[in-house]
PDB file of N, CA, C and O in Angstrom:
ATOM      1  N   MET A   1       0.848  -1.172   0.000  1.00  0.00           N
ATOM      2  CA  MET A   1       0.000   0.000   0.000  1.00  0.00           C
ATOM      3  C   MET A   1       0.895   1.238   0.000  1.00  0.00           C
ATOM      4  O   MET A   1       1.751   1.386   0.873  1.00  0.00           O
ATOM      5  N   SER A   2       0.703   2.114  -0.961  1.00  0.00           N
ATOM      6  CA  SER A   2       1.519   3.325  -1.038  1.00  0.00           C
ATOM      7  C   SER A   2       0.751   4.510  -0.455  1.00  0.00           C
ATOM      8  O   SER A   2      -0.479   4.560  -0.468  1.00  0.00           O
ATOM      9  N   SER A   3       1.514   5.433   0.043  1.00  0.00           N
ATOM     10  CA  SER A   3       0.928   6.641   0.608  1.00  0.00           C
ATOM     11  C   SER A   3       1.201   7.815  -0.305  1.00  0.00           C
ATOM     12  O   SER A   3       2.270   7.910  -0.909  1.00  0.00           O
ATOM     13  N   GLU A   4       0.243   8.702  -0.404  1.00  0.00           N
ATOM     14  CA  GLU A   4       0.425   9.923  -1.178  1.00  0.00           C
ATOM     15  C   GLU A   4       0.226  11.109  -0.266  1.00  0.00           C
ATOM     16  O   GLU A   4      -0.692  11.138   0.555  1.00  0.00           O
ATOM     17  N   TRP A   5       1.099  12.087  -0.422  1.00  0.00           N
ATOM     18  CA  TRP A   5       0.939  13.331   0.313  1.00  0.00           C
ATOM     19  C   TRP A   5       0.078  14.262  -0.525  1.00  0.00           C
ATOM     20  O   TRP A   5       0.278  14.401  -1.732  1.00  0.00           O
ATOM     21  N   ILE A   6      -0.852  14.875   0.116  1.00  0.00           N
ATOM     22  CA  ILE A   6      -1.698  15.848  -0.556  1.00  0.00           C
ATOM     23  C   ILE A   6      -1.300  17.225  -0.050  1.00  0.00           C
ATOM     24  O   ILE A   6      -1.264  17.466   1.156  1.00  0.00           O
ATOM     25  N   GLU A   7      -1.002  18.126  -0.978  1.00  0.00           N
ATOM     26  CA  GLU A   7      -0.648  19.494  -0.610  1.00  0.00           C
ATOM     27  C   GLU A   7      -1.853  20.160   0.029  1.00  0.00           C
ATOM     28  O   GLU A   7      -2.925  20.222  -0.574  1.00  0.00           O
ATOM     29  N   TRP A   8      -1.683  20.656   1.245  1.00  0.00           N
ATOM     30  CA  TRP A   8      -2.770  21.300   1.967  1.00  0.00           C
ATOM     31  C   TRP A   8      -2.624  22.804   1.865  1.00  0.00           C
ATOM     32  O   TRP A   8      -1.549  23.346   2.123  1.00  0.00           O
ATOM     33  N   ASP A   9      -3.683  23.473   1.495  1.00  0.00           N
ATOM     34  CA  ASP A   9      -3.678  24.923   1.396  1.00  0.00           C
ATOM     35  C   ASP A   9      -4.481  25.485   2.564  1.00  0.00           C
ATOM     36  O   ASP A   9      -5.710  25.424   2.550  1.00  0.00           O
ATOM     37  N   PRO A  10      -3.806  26.031   3.575  1.00  0.00           N
ATOM     38  CA  PRO A  10      -4.531  26.511   4.751  1.00  0.00           C
ATOM     39  C   PRO A  10      -5.491  27.653   4.442  1.00  0.00           C
ATOM     40  O   PRO A  10      -6.389  27.930   5.237  1.00  0.00           O
ATOM     41  N   SER A  11      -5.320  28.320   3.301  1.00  0.00           N
ATOM     42  CA  SER A  11      -6.233  29.419   2.965  1.00  0.00           C
ATOM     43  C   SER A  11      -7.660  28.919   2.758  1.00  0.00           C
ATOM     44  O   SER A  11      -8.609  29.703   2.789  1.00  0.00           O
ATOM     45  N   LEU A  12      -7.809  27.616   2.547  1.00  0.00           N
ATOM     46  CA  LEU A  12      -9.149  27.051   2.377  1.00  0.00           C
ATOM     47  C   LEU A  12      -9.868  26.866   3.704  1.00  0.00           C
ATOM     48  O   LEU A  12     -11.074  26.622   3.726  1.00  0.00           O
ATOM     49  N   ASP A  13      -9.142  26.978   4.806  1.00  0.00           N
ATOM     50  CA  ASP A  13      -9.716  26.702   6.125  1.00  0.00           C
ATOM     51  C   ASP A  13      -9.855  27.923   7.032  1.00  0.00           C
ATOM     52  O   ASP A  13     -10.220  27.780   8.200  1.00  0.00           O
ATOM     53  N   VAL A  14      -9.576  29.106   6.522  1.00  0.00           N
ATOM     54  CA  VAL A  14      -9.767  30.320   7.316  1.00  0.00           C
ATOM     55  C   VAL A  14     -10.857  31.153   6.654  1.00  0.00           C
ATOM     56  O   VAL A  14     -10.588  32.103   5.920  1.00  0.00           O
ATOM     57  N   ASN A  15     -12.087  30.767   6.939  1.00  0.00           N
ATOM     58  CA  ASN A  15     -13.222  31.365   6.244  1.00  0.00           C
ATOM     59  C   ASN A  15     -13.893  32.490   7.015  1.00  0.00           C
ATOM     60  O   ASN A  15     -14.222  33.525   6.435  1.00  0.00           O
ATOM     61  N   SER A  16     -14.100  32.306   8.298  1.00  0.00           N
ATOM     62  CA  SER A  16     -14.821  33.303   9.085  1.00  0.00           C
ATOM     63  C   SER A  16     -13.836  34.237   9.793  1.00  0.00           C
ATOM     64  O   SER A  16     -12.640  33.956   9.872  1.00  0.00           O
ATOM     65  N   SER A  17     -14.358  35.339  10.298  1.00  0.00           N
ATOM     66  CA  SER A  17     -13.530  36.265  11.080  1.00  0.00           C
ATOM     67  C   SER A  17     -12.973  35.580  12.315  1.00  0.00           C
ATOM     68  O   SER A  17     -11.850  35.859  12.735  1.00  0.00           O
ATOM     69  N   GLU A  18     -13.755  34.688  12.892  1.00  0.00           N
ATOM     70  CA  GLU A  18     -13.290  33.949  14.072  1.00  0.00           C
ATOM     71  C   GLU A  18     -12.129  33.032  13.716  1.00  0.00           C
ATOM     72  O   GLU A  18     -11.168  32.911  14.476  1.00  0.00           O
ATOM     73  N   ASP A  19     -12.222  32.377  12.540  1.00  0.00           N
ATOM     74  CA  ASP A  19     -11.123  31.520  12.071  1.00  0.00           C
ATOM     75  C   ASP A  19      -9.847  32.336  11.893  1.00  0.00           C
ATOM     76  O   ASP A  19      -8.767  31.928  12.319  1.00  0.00           O
ATOM     77  N   VAL A  20      -9.991  33.486  11.260  1.00  0.00           N
ATOM     78  CA  VAL A  20      -8.837  34.352  11.000  1.00  0.00           C
ATOM     79  C   VAL A  20      -8.214  34.803  12.318  1.00  0.00           C
ATOM     80  O   VAL A  20      -6.998  34.723  12.491  1.00  0.00           O
ATOM     81  N   ALA A  21      -9.037  35.272  13.239  1.00  0.00           N
ATOM     82  CA  ALA A  21      -8.518  35.736  14.532  1.00  0.00           C
ATOM     83  C   ALA A  21      -7.808  34.609  15.275  1.00  0.00           C
ATOM     84  O   ALA A  21      -6.728  34.818  15.828  1.00  0.00           O
ATOM     85  N   ALA A  22      -8.402  33.422  15.294  1.00  0.00           N
ATOM     86  CA  ALA A  22      -7.782  32.281  15.978  1.00  0.00           C
ATOM     87  C   ALA A  22      -6.461  31.908  15.318  1.00  0.00           C
ATOM     88  O   ALA A  22      -5.479  31.621  16.003  1.00  0.00           O
ATOM     89  N   PHE A  23      -6.437  31.914  13.999  1.00  0.00           N
ATOM     90  CA  PHE A  23      -5.221  31.575  13.250  1.00  0.00           C
ATOM     91  C   PHE A  23      -4.111  32.580  13.551  1.00  0.00           C
ATOM     92  O   PHE A  23      -2.986  32.188  13.861  1.00  0.00           O
ATOM     93  N   LEU A  24      -4.424  33.879  13.460  1.00  0.00           N
ATOM     94  CA  LEU A  24      -3.407  34.901  13.712  1.00  0.00           C
ATOM     95  C   LEU A  24      -2.940  34.881  15.168  1.00  0.00           C
ATOM     96  O   LEU A  24      -1.749  35.040  15.435  1.00  0.00           O
ATOM     97  N   ASN A  25      -3.855  34.690  16.100  1.00  0.00           N
ATOM     98  CA  ASN A  25      -3.450  34.620  17.506  1.00  0.00           C
ATOM     99  C   ASN A  25      -2.547  33.415  17.765  1.00  0.00           C
ATOM    100  O   ASN A  25      -1.590  33.514  18.533  1.00  0.00           O
ATOM    101  N   ALA A  26      -2.841  32.292  17.138  1.00  0.00           N
ATOM    102  CA  ALA A  26      -1.991  31.104  17.286  1.00  0.00           C
ATOM    103  C   ALA A  26      -0.603  31.372  16.728  1.00  0.00           C
ATOM    104  O   ALA A  26       0.398  30.980  17.329  1.00  0.00           O
ATOM    105  N   VAL A  27      -0.538  32.037  15.582  1.00  0.00           N
ATOM    106  CA  VAL A  27       0.752  32.380  14.981  1.00  0.00           C
ATOM    107  C   VAL A  27       1.528  33.318  15.899  1.00  0.00           C
ATOM    108  O   VAL A  27       2.722  33.120  16.126  1.00  0.00           O
ATOM    109  N   LEU A  28       0.859  34.331  16.423  1.00  0.00           N
ATOM    110  CA  LEU A  28       1.540  35.289  17.299  1.00  0.00           C
ATOM    111  C   LEU A  28       2.009  34.644  18.597  1.00  0.00           C
ATOM    112  O   LEU A  28       3.054  35.018  19.129  1.00  0.00           O
ATOM    113  N   GLU A  29       1.256  33.688  19.111  1.00  0.00           N
ATOM    114  CA  GLU A  29       1.646  32.997  20.346  1.00  0.00           C
ATOM    115  C   GLU A  29       2.920  32.177  20.172  1.00  0.00           C
ATOM    116  O   GLU A  29       3.618  31.897  21.146  1.00  0.00           O
ATOM    117  N   LEU A  30       3.221  31.794  18.942  1.00  0.00           N
ATOM    118  CA  LEU A  30       4.452  31.043  18.699  1.00  0.00           C
ATOM    119  C   LEU A  30       5.687  31.899  18.949  1.00  0.00           C
ATOM    120  O   LEU A  30       6.773  31.372  19.190  1.00  0.00           O
ATOM    121  N   GLY A  31       5.522  33.213  18.890  1.00  0.00           N
ATOM    122  CA  GLY A  31       6.621  34.113  19.212  1.00  0.00           C
ATOM    123  C   GLY A  31       7.668  34.283  18.137  1.00  0.00           C
ATOM    124  O   GLY A  31       8.748  34.806  18.412  1.00  0.00           O
ATOM    125  N   ASP A  32       7.380  33.857  16.920  1.00  0.00           N
ATOM    126  CA  ASP A  32       8.333  33.987  15.819  1.00  0.00           C
ATOM    127  C   ASP A  32       7.771  34.975  14.801  1.00  0.00           C
ATOM    128  O   ASP A  32       6.911  34.612  13.999  1.00  0.00           O
ATOM    129  N   PRO A  33       8.246  36.215  14.826  1.00  0.00           N
ATOM    130  CA  PRO A  33       7.692  37.218  13.921  1.00  0.00           C
ATOM    131  C   PRO A  33       7.915  36.904  12.442  1.00  0.00           C
ATOM    132  O   PRO A  33       7.247  37.483  11.586  1.00  0.00           O
ATOM    133  N   ALA A  34       8.821  36.018  12.136  1.00  0.00           N
ATOM    134  CA  ALA A  34       9.097  35.679  10.740  1.00  0.00           C
ATOM    135  C   ALA A  34       7.949  34.921  10.076  1.00  0.00           C
ATOM    136  O   ALA A  34       7.858  34.902   8.848  1.00  0.00           O
ATOM    137  N   ILE A  35       7.067  34.293  10.869  1.00  0.00           N
ATOM    138  CA  ILE A  35       5.979  33.532  10.250  1.00  0.00           C
ATOM    139  C   ILE A  35       4.707  34.355  10.069  1.00  0.00           C
ATOM    140  O   ILE A  35       3.768  33.903   9.413  1.00  0.00           O
ATOM    141  N   LEU A  36       4.665  35.558  10.644  1.00  0.00           N
ATOM    142  CA  LEU A  36       3.478  36.399  10.490  1.00  0.00           C
ATOM    143  C   LEU A  36       3.204  36.789   9.040  1.00  0.00           C
ATOM    144  O   LEU A  36       2.050  36.714   8.619  1.00  0.00           O
ATOM    145  N   PRO A  37       4.199  37.200   8.252  1.00  0.00           N
ATOM    146  CA  PRO A  37       3.895  37.553   6.857  1.00  0.00           C
ATOM    147  C   PRO A  37       3.250  36.402   6.081  1.00  0.00           C
ATOM    148  O   PRO A  37       2.298  36.618   5.330  1.00  0.00           O
ATOM    149  N   ASP A  38       3.757  35.197   6.257  1.00  0.00           N
ATOM    150  CA  ASP A  38       3.182  34.049   5.556  1.00  0.00           C
ATOM    151  C   ASP A  38       1.750  33.796   6.018  1.00  0.00           C
ATOM    152  O   ASP A  38       0.883  33.471   5.208  1.00  0.00           O
ATOM    153  N   ALA A  39       1.502  33.945   7.315  1.00  0.00           N
ATOM    154  CA  ALA A  39       0.142  33.758   7.845  1.00  0.00           C
ATOM    155  C   ALA A  39      -0.806  34.794   7.249  1.00  0.00           C
ATOM    156  O   ALA A  39      -1.938  34.468   6.890  1.00  0.00           O
ATOM    157  N   LEU A  40      -0.352  36.034   7.144  1.00  0.00           N
ATOM    158  CA  LEU A  40      -1.178  37.063   6.510  1.00  0.00           C
ATOM    159  C   LEU A  40      -1.405  36.744   5.037  1.00  0.00           C
ATOM    160  O   LEU A  40      -2.477  37.013   4.494  1.00  0.00           O
ATOM    161  N   GLY A  41      -0.397  36.172   4.396  1.00  0.00           N
ATOM    162  CA  GLY A  41      -0.551  35.760   2.999  1.00  0.00           C
ATOM    163  C   GLY A  41      -1.602  34.674   2.836  1.00  0.00           C
ATOM    164  O   GLY A  41      -2.372  34.688   1.876  1.00  0.00           O
ATOM    165  N   VAL A  42      -1.634  33.733   3.775  1.00  0.00           N
ATOM    166  CA  VAL A  42      -2.652  32.680   3.763  1.00  0.00           C
ATOM    167  C   VAL A  42      -4.040  33.310   3.826  1.00  0.00           C
ATOM    168  O   VAL A  42      -4.937  32.944   3.066  1.00  0.00           O
ATOM    169  N   ILE A  43      -4.200  34.255   4.737  1.00  0.00           N
ATOM    170  CA  ILE A  43      -5.502  34.898   4.905  1.00  0.00           C
ATOM    171  C   ILE A  43      -5.842  35.753   3.687  1.00  0.00           C
ATOM    172  O   ILE A  43      -6.982  35.756   3.224  1.00  0.00           O
ATOM    173  N   ALA A  44      -4.860  36.472   3.175  1.00  0.00           N
ATOM    174  CA  ALA A  44      -5.097  37.307   1.994  1.00  0.00           C
ATOM    175  C   ALA A  44      -5.515  36.455   0.801  1.00  0.00           C
ATOM    176  O   ALA A  44      -6.389  36.855   0.031  1.00  0.00           O
ATOM    177  N   ARG A  45      -4.900  35.287   0.642  1.00  0.00           N
ATOM    178  CA  ARG A  45      -5.303  34.398  -0.457  1.00  0.00           C
ATOM    179  C   ARG A  45      -6.734  33.913  -0.258  1.00  0.00           C
ATOM    180  O   ARG A  45      -7.484  33.759  -1.222  1.00  0.00           O
ATOM    181  N   SER A  46      -7.110  33.672   0.998  1.00  0.00           N
ATOM    182  CA  SER A  46      -8.471  33.186   1.255  1.00  0.00           C
ATOM    183  C   SER A  46      -9.510  34.267   0.968  1.00  0.00           C
ATOM    184  O   SER A  46     -10.654  33.957   0.635  1.00  0.00           O
ATOM    185  N   ARG A  47      -9.119  35.523   1.095  1.00  0.00           N
ATOM    186  CA  ARG A  47     -10.048  36.632   0.877  1.00  0.00           C
ATOM    187  C   ARG A  47      -9.937  37.240  -0.519  1.00  0.00           C
ATOM    188  O   ARG A  47     -10.787  38.033  -0.926  1.00  0.00           O
ATOM    189  N   GLY A  48      -8.889  36.867  -1.246  1.00  0.00           N
ATOM    190  CA  GLY A  48      -8.684  37.400  -2.592  1.00  0.00           C
ATOM    191  C   GLY A  48      -7.557  38.415  -2.609  1.00  0.00           C
ATOM    192  O   GLY A  48      -7.747  39.579  -2.254  1.00  0.00           O
ATOM    193  N   MET A  49      -6.392  37.969  -3.023  1.00  0.00           N
ATOM    194  CA  MET A  49      -5.196  38.808  -2.998  1.00  0.00           C
ATOM    195  C   MET A  49      -5.364  40.056  -3.868  1.00  0.00           C
ATOM    196  O   MET A  49      -4.903  41.137  -3.503  1.00  0.00           O
ATOM    197  N   LYS A  50      -6.015  39.904  -5.002  1.00  0.00           N
ATOM    198  CA  LYS A  50      -6.186  41.045  -5.905  1.00  0.00           C
ATOM    199  C   LYS A  50      -6.988  42.154  -5.229  1.00  0.00           C
ATOM    200  O   LYS A  50      -6.611  43.323  -5.304  1.00  0.00           O
ATOM    201  N   ALA A  51      -8.079  41.799  -4.575  1.00  0.00           N
ATOM    202  CA  ALA A  51      -8.916  42.793  -3.907  1.00  0.00           C
ATOM    203  C   ALA A  51      -8.155  43.473  -2.776  1.00  0.00           C
ATOM    204  O   ALA A  51      -8.273  44.684  -2.589  1.00  0.00           O
ATOM    205  N   ILE A  52      -7.382  42.707  -2.027  1.00  0.00           N
ATOM    206  CA  ILE A  52      -6.613  43.282  -0.919  1.00  0.00           C
ATOM    207  C   ILE A  52      -5.523  44.200  -1.455  1.00  0.00           C
ATOM    208  O   ILE A  52      -5.275  45.267  -0.894  1.00  0.00           O
ATOM    209  N   ALA A  53      -4.880  43.791  -2.527  1.00  0.00           N
ATOM    210  CA  ALA A  53      -3.855  44.644  -3.132  1.00  0.00           C
ATOM    211  C   ALA A  53      -4.463  45.967  -3.580  1.00  0.00           C
ATOM    212  O   ALA A  53      -3.883  47.029  -3.351  1.00  0.00           O
ATOM    213  N   GLU A  54      -5.617  45.908  -4.209  1.00  0.00           N
ATOM    214  CA  GLU A  54      -6.273  47.134  -4.667  1.00  0.00           C
ATOM    215  C   GLU A  54      -6.664  48.025  -3.495  1.00  0.00           C
ATOM    216  O   GLU A  54      -6.458  49.238  -3.540  1.00  0.00           O
ATOM    217  N   GLU A  55      -7.223  47.436  -2.453  1.00  0.00           N
ATOM    218  CA  GLU A  55      -7.681  48.221  -1.310  1.00  0.00           C
ATOM    219  C   GLU A  55      -6.527  48.835  -0.528  1.00  0.00           C
ATOM    220  O   GLU A  55      -6.658  49.933   0.012  1.00  0.00           O
ATOM    221  N   THR A  56      -5.405  48.138  -0.464  1.00  0.00           N
ATOM    222  CA  THR A  56      -4.254  48.665   0.269  1.00  0.00           C
ATOM    223  C   THR A  56      -3.390  49.568  -0.599  1.00  0.00           C
ATOM    224  O   THR A  56      -2.501  50.251  -0.089  1.00  0.00           O
ATOM    225  N   GLY A  57      -3.641  49.581  -1.904  1.00  0.00           N
ATOM    226  CA  GLY A  57      -2.855  50.411  -2.796  1.00  0.00           C
ATOM    227  C   GLY A  57      -1.504  49.811  -3.153  1.00  0.00           C
ATOM    228  O   GLY A  57      -0.620  50.513  -3.644  1.00  0.00           O
ATOM    229  N   LEU A  58      -1.343  48.527  -2.911  1.00  0.00           N
ATOM    230  CA  LEU A  58      -0.094  47.836  -3.224  1.00  0.00           C
ATOM    231  C   LEU A  58      -0.267  46.996  -4.481  1.00  0.00           C
ATOM    232  O   LEU A  58      -1.378  46.569  -4.795  1.00  0.00           O
ATOM    233  N   GLY A  59       0.806  46.760  -5.191  1.00  0.00           N
ATOM    234  CA  GLY A  59       0.756  45.879  -6.346  1.00  0.00           C
ATOM    235  C   GLY A  59       0.536  44.440  -5.904  1.00  0.00           C
ATOM    236  O   GLY A  59       1.038  44.017  -4.863  1.00  0.00           O
ATOM    237  N   ARG A  60      -0.214  43.697  -6.699  1.00  0.00           N
ATOM    238  CA  ARG A  60      -0.524  42.314  -6.340  1.00  0.00           C
ATOM    239  C   ARG A  60       0.737  41.473  -6.201  1.00  0.00           C
ATOM    240  O   ARG A  60       0.882  40.729  -5.230  1.00  0.00           O
ATOM    241  N   GLU A  61       1.641  41.582  -7.150  1.00  0.00           N
ATOM    242  CA  GLU A  61       2.884  40.801  -7.086  1.00  0.00           C
ATOM    243  C   GLU A  61       3.731  41.210  -5.882  1.00  0.00           C
ATOM    244  O   GLU A  61       4.331  40.366  -5.217  1.00  0.00           O
ATOM    245  N   SER A  62       3.771  42.503  -5.612  1.00  0.00           N
ATOM    246  CA  SER A  62       4.515  42.998  -4.456  1.00  0.00           C
ATOM    247  C   SER A  62       3.920  42.459  -3.161  1.00  0.00           C
ATOM    248  O   SER A  62       4.646  42.091  -2.237  1.00  0.00           O
ATOM    249  N   LEU A  63       2.598  42.418  -3.105  1.00  0.00           N
ATOM    250  CA  LEU A  63       1.933  41.897  -1.914  1.00  0.00           C
ATOM    251  C   LEU A  63       2.194  40.404  -1.755  1.00  0.00           C
ATOM    252  O   LEU A  63       2.443  39.932  -0.645  1.00  0.00           O
ATOM    253  N   TYR A  64       2.137  39.657  -2.857  1.00  0.00           N
ATOM    254  CA  TYR A  64       2.464  38.229  -2.800  1.00  0.00           C
ATOM    255  C   TYR A  64       3.863  38.012  -2.231  1.00  0.00           C
ATOM    256  O   TYR A  64       4.064  37.150  -1.376  1.00  0.00           O
ATOM    257  N   LYS A  65       4.831  38.799  -2.708  1.00  0.00           N
ATOM    258  CA  LYS A  65       6.205  38.652  -2.233  1.00  0.00           C
ATOM    259  C   LYS A  65       6.331  39.021  -0.758  1.00  0.00           C
ATOM    260  O   LYS A  65       6.987  38.319   0.011  1.00  0.00           O
ATOM    261  N   SER A  66       5.700  40.124  -0.370  1.00  0.00           N
ATOM    262  CA  SER A  66       5.781  40.570   1.018  1.00  0.00           C
ATOM    263  C   SER A  66       5.159  39.573   1.971  1.00  0.00           C
ATOM    264  O   SER A  66       5.660  39.357   3.075  1.00  0.00           O
ATOM    265  N   LEU A  67       4.053  38.958   1.536  1.00  0.00           N
ATOM    266  CA  LEU A  67       3.318  38.048   2.404  1.00  0.00           C
ATOM    267  C   LEU A  67       3.611  36.593   2.070  1.00  0.00           C
ATOM    268  O   LEU A  67       2.705  35.767   1.961  1.00  0.00           O
ATOM    269  N   SER A  68       4.884  36.301   1.912  1.00  0.00           N
ATOM    270  CA  SER A  68       5.316  34.934   1.635  1.00  0.00           C
ATOM    271  C   SER A  68       6.216  34.455   2.775  1.00  0.00           C
ATOM    272  O   SER A  68       6.525  35.211   3.695  1.00  0.00           O
ATOM    273  N   LYS A  69       6.624  33.206   2.703  1.00  0.00           N
ATOM    274  CA  LYS A  69       7.500  32.654   3.750  1.00  0.00           C
ATOM    275  C   LYS A  69       8.812  33.407   3.849  1.00  0.00           C
ATOM    276  O   LYS A  69       9.387  33.520   4.932  1.00  0.00           O
ATOM    277  N   SER A  70       9.286  33.920   2.730  1.00  0.00           N
ATOM    278  CA  SER A  70      10.543  34.663   2.748  1.00  0.00           C
ATOM    279  C   SER A  70      10.307  36.168   2.741  1.00  0.00           C
ATOM    280  O   SER A  70      11.257  36.941   2.615  1.00  0.00           O
ATOM    281  N   GLY A  71       9.061  36.591   2.873  1.00  0.00           N
ATOM    282  CA  GLY A  71       8.726  38.009   2.837  1.00  0.00           C
ATOM    283  C   GLY A  71       9.169  38.759   4.078  1.00  0.00           C
ATOM    284  O   GLY A  71       9.317  38.188   5.159  1.00  0.00           O
ATOM    285  N   ASN A  72       9.373  40.034   3.896  1.00  0.00           N
ATOM    286  CA  ASN A  72       9.760  40.908   4.992  1.00  0.00           C
ATOM    287  C   ASN A  72       9.018  42.238   4.805  1.00  0.00           C
ATOM    288  O   ASN A  72       9.622  43.251   4.450  1.00  0.00           O
ATOM    289  N   PRO A  73       7.702  42.220   5.047  1.00  0.00           N
ATOM    290  CA  PRO A  73       6.919  43.429   4.766  1.00  0.00           C
ATOM    291  C   PRO A  73       7.204  44.545   5.765  1.00  0.00           C
ATOM    292  O   PRO A  73       7.638  44.307   6.892  1.00  0.00           O
ATOM    293  N   ARG A  74       6.948  45.755   5.317  1.00  0.00           N
ATOM    294  CA  ARG A  74       7.010  46.896   6.221  1.00  0.00           C
ATOM    295  C   ARG A  74       5.890  46.752   7.244  1.00  0.00           C
ATOM    296  O   ARG A  74       4.881  46.091   7.000  1.00  0.00           O
ATOM    297  N   PHE A  75       6.091  47.381   8.383  1.00  0.00           N
ATOM    298  CA  PHE A  75       5.059  47.356   9.412  1.00  0.00           C
ATOM    299  C   PHE A  75       3.773  47.985   8.876  1.00  0.00           C
ATOM    300  O   PHE A  75       2.676  47.520   9.182  1.00  0.00           O
ATOM    301  N   SER A  76       3.912  49.035   8.081  1.00  0.00           N
ATOM    302  CA  SER A  76       2.732  49.693   7.507  1.00  0.00           C
ATOM    303  C   SER A  76       1.957  48.751   6.599  1.00  0.00           C
ATOM    304  O   SER A  76       0.730  48.829   6.537  1.00  0.00           O
ATOM    305  N   THR A  77       2.644  47.867   5.899  1.00  0.00           N
ATOM    306  CA  THR A  77       1.962  46.885   5.050  1.00  0.00           C
ATOM    307  C   THR A  77       1.158  45.921   5.903  1.00  0.00           C
ATOM    308  O   THR A  77       0.012  45.609   5.581  1.00  0.00           O
ATOM    309  N   VAL A  78       1.756  45.445   6.996  1.00  0.00           N
ATOM    310  CA  VAL A  78       1.060  44.534   7.905  1.00  0.00           C
ATOM    311  C   VAL A  78      -0.196  45.207   8.451  1.00  0.00           C
ATOM    312  O   VAL A  78      -1.274  44.612   8.449  1.00  0.00           O
ATOM    313  N   VAL A  79      -0.056  46.440   8.917  1.00  0.00           N
ATOM    314  CA  VAL A  79      -1.196  47.176   9.480  1.00  0.00           C
ATOM    315  C   VAL A  79      -2.264  47.409   8.417  1.00  0.00           C
ATOM    316  O   VAL A  79      -3.453  47.247   8.692  1.00  0.00           O
ATOM    317  N   ASN A  80      -1.857  47.785   7.208  1.00  0.00           N
ATOM    318  CA  ASN A  80      -2.825  48.032   6.130  1.00  0.00           C
ATOM    319  C   ASN A  80      -3.568  46.761   5.737  1.00  0.00           C
ATOM    320  O   ASN A  80      -4.775  46.801   5.496  1.00  0.00           O
ATOM    321  N   VAL A  81      -2.870  45.645   5.669  1.00  0.00           N
ATOM    322  CA  VAL A  81      -3.522  44.377   5.322  1.00  0.00           C
ATOM    323  C   VAL A  81      -4.490  43.974   6.425  1.00  0.00           C
ATOM    324  O   VAL A  81      -5.617  43.566   6.146  1.00  0.00           O
ATOM    325  N   LEU A  82      -4.059  44.085   7.667  1.00  0.00           N
ATOM    326  CA  LEU A  82      -4.957  43.766   8.777  1.00  0.00           C
ATOM    327  C   LEU A  82      -6.200  44.649   8.748  1.00  0.00           C
ATOM    328  O   LEU A  82      -7.312  44.163   8.953  1.00  0.00           O
ATOM    329  N   ASP A  83      -6.020  45.929   8.496  1.00  0.00           N
ATOM    330  CA  ASP A  83      -7.143  46.857   8.420  1.00  0.00           C
ATOM    331  C   ASP A  83      -8.091  46.456   7.287  1.00  0.00           C
ATOM    332  O   ASP A  83      -9.310  46.451   7.459  1.00  0.00           O
ATOM    333  N   CYS A  84      -7.530  46.128   6.154  1.00  0.00           N
ATOM    334  CA  CYS A  84      -8.331  45.695   5.006  1.00  0.00           C
ATOM    335  C   CYS A  84      -9.130  44.444   5.329  1.00  0.00           C
ATOM    336  O   CYS A  84     -10.249  44.274   4.846  1.00  0.00           O
ATOM    337  N   LEU A  85      -8.560  43.573   6.142  1.00  0.00           N
ATOM    338  CA  LEU A  85      -9.233  42.339   6.533  1.00  0.00           C
ATOM    339  C   LEU A  85     -10.233  42.544   7.668  1.00  0.00           C
ATOM    340  O   LEU A  85     -10.985  41.634   8.018  1.00  0.00           O
ATOM    341  N   GLY A  86     -10.231  43.748   8.239  1.00  0.00           N
ATOM    342  CA  GLY A  86     -11.150  44.039   9.330  1.00  0.00           C
ATOM    343  C   GLY A  86     -10.600  43.737  10.709  1.00  0.00           C
ATOM    344  O   GLY A  86     -11.358  43.477  11.643  1.00  0.00           O
ATOM    345  N   PHE A  87      -9.269  43.771  10.841  1.00  0.00           N
ATOM    346  CA  PHE A  87      -8.623  43.482  12.113  1.00  0.00           C
ATOM    347  C   PHE A  87      -7.668  44.605  12.468  1.00  0.00           C
ATOM    348  O   PHE A  87      -7.322  45.432  11.625  1.00  0.00           O
ATOM    349  N   ARG A  88      -7.245  44.627  13.727  1.00  0.00           N
ATOM    350  CA  ARG A  88      -6.264  45.603  14.181  1.00  0.00           C
ATOM    351  C   ARG A  88      -5.370  44.948  15.218  1.00  0.00           C
ATOM    352  O   ARG A  88      -5.752  43.980  15.876  1.00  0.00           O
ATOM    353  N   LEU A  89      -4.197  45.487  15.344  1.00  0.00           N
ATOM    354  CA  LEU A  89      -3.272  45.019  16.379  1.00  0.00           C
ATOM    355  C   LEU A  89      -3.645  45.665  17.695  1.00  0.00           C
ATOM    356  O   LEU A  89      -4.130  46.796  17.732  1.00  0.00           O
ATOM    357  N   GLN A  90      -3.419  44.945  18.767  1.00  0.00           N
ATOM    358  CA  GLN A  90      -3.685  45.456  20.102  1.00  0.00           C
ATOM    359  C   GLN A  90      -2.603  44.945  21.024  1.00  0.00           C
ATOM    360  O   GLN A  90      -2.203  43.783  20.946  1.00  0.00           O
ATOM    361  N   VAL A  91      -2.137  45.802  21.886  1.00  0.00           N
ATOM    362  CA  VAL A  91      -1.111  45.418  22.852  1.00  0.00           C
ATOM    363  C   VAL A  91      -1.773  45.204  24.202  1.00  0.00           C
ATOM    364  O   VAL A  91      -2.538  46.044  24.674  1.00  0.00           O
ATOM    365  N   VAL A  92      -1.469  44.073  24.814  1.00  0.00           N
ATOM    366  CA  VAL A  92      -1.995  43.755  26.136  1.00  0.00           C
ATOM    367  C   VAL A  92      -0.819  43.329  27.011  1.00  0.00           C
ATOM    368  O   VAL A  92       0.199  42.864  26.497  1.00  0.00           O
ATOM    369  N   PRO A  93      -0.948  43.482  28.314  1.00  0.00           N
ATOM    370  CA  PRO A  93       0.138  43.049  29.194  1.00  0.00           C
ATOM    371  C   PRO A  93       0.377  41.535  29.070  1.00  0.00           C
ATOM    372  O   PRO A  93      -0.561  40.748  28.945  1.00  0.00           O
ATOM    373  N   ALA A  94       1.632  41.163  29.109  1.00  0.00           N
ATOM    374  CA  ALA A  94       1.962  39.740  29.071  1.00  0.00           C
ATOM    375  C   ALA A  94       1.507  39.084  30.369  1.00  0.00           C
ATOM    376  O   ALA A  94       1.607  39.667  31.449  1.00  0.00           O
ATOM    377  N   ALA A  95       1.015  37.884  30.241  1.00  0.00           N
ATOM    378  CA  ALA A  95       0.513  37.178  31.440  1.00  0.00           C
ATOM    379  C   ALA A  95       1.657  36.709  32.292  1.00  0.00           C
ATOM    380  O   ALA A  95       1.438  36.098  33.338  1.00  0.00           O
TER     381      ALA A  95
END
């Protein structure tokens, strides 16, 4: 019996605002800021990268690159994408 790996696209599983919030909070809890751009890219793909690029005023290809595993977006890009998605950053005291 042979096994096949199926490529999983997490953008198919972040449909609701609650899903997005849970996904981003889980990513942030990991404490590795390098994975946040890719996580935002997953969400942007689920919502439509072209629409987000247009709303944020960024080029689609530029946004794809910024929100990839090797991306290094500006803080303003992160904030603009979050705003476009209907989210905002909030600072709370560490537990």
